[in-house]
Phi, psi and omega in degrees: 000132181279162182226174179302333176296340178279347182285115178279150182230158166308141012269017178307114185291352175295334177295341183261004180270145169286137177278153181273148179291144181268127182268320180226139181273094184270174172304326178297318181291319178297320175293320174306319175302308181296326176296317176299313178299316181296316183296320177295315179296322177293321175297316181299321187288348184263001187239143178276321189238023184227157181239136171281096187281319189196166175204144175256152187301324178304330182295342173246029172068028180245113186276056181244152175278073180231132174227155171237137181227130183308140176295321189220102177292343184260355181233105182291344179284333178277109189255019179271158182226160171254123177259135179229134181244139187051049182290143171214150179273119184266338178206133173259136182219178179075195179274164164264123181232148172270140171202169185281141176217146172238176180209135180296338178266000174236099188293132167067002185244132167242154178231157172263099193259136173273130180217159169290141181283347184211133176222158174245127184240142171232153184193179169253147172274175186296343175270000176093002182272141178289140175227147177236128183231133168264119182243143176227164179061228185299324180293319175298320176301317181294316180301313181301318178299308183291322177294324172308310184305320175297341182252013176083019178250150175228171185301330183299327182299333182271353183235004176309135179076003180245094187303322185280002186264002184258129180223168173221164181264132178281168179305329183263018170085015181257143178274132181227142183302144170270151171280109186304311183292323180275317186261340191239312183312312181281352178250009185300331176302339177281342186239343185263169183292000000 
């Protein structure tokens, strides 16, 4: 079973690779999904103020187009996930809004990321059946974030060059802006390609 120590972080260049499509849902893929869920929950259990919302397979160094997304973002007691195989956004809708995002593969940095407020997604479920989901709000943001991972993108790519978009989580669980010149500029090699 995977743990938080299996989650890779930038500057690991595997996070910049496009993941491969899953042709057949094998026992190996089903085990991968269990490992992804376990790693996400283990990461969450090590944090006081954060929830493990979702994870892409590449984040545990498995280059497959597989993501897991928490069933209930607001209830940490609900430790169930939805697994999606070969997810893709088929339509972007709504407005583009900025909101805060963190990433298990980008340590200590949060960003104010622009995303569409509504997306339509198609994927396969764990039984190989096609599912179509219309997602709005935070769920739409989560889909965009995780599908970015399957395409080799991370949150830093959305905020490069935007000094006001970098944040960190304080000890009391509040997001505070980072001083770009002091805290970010000299450390960019940790996050960029």
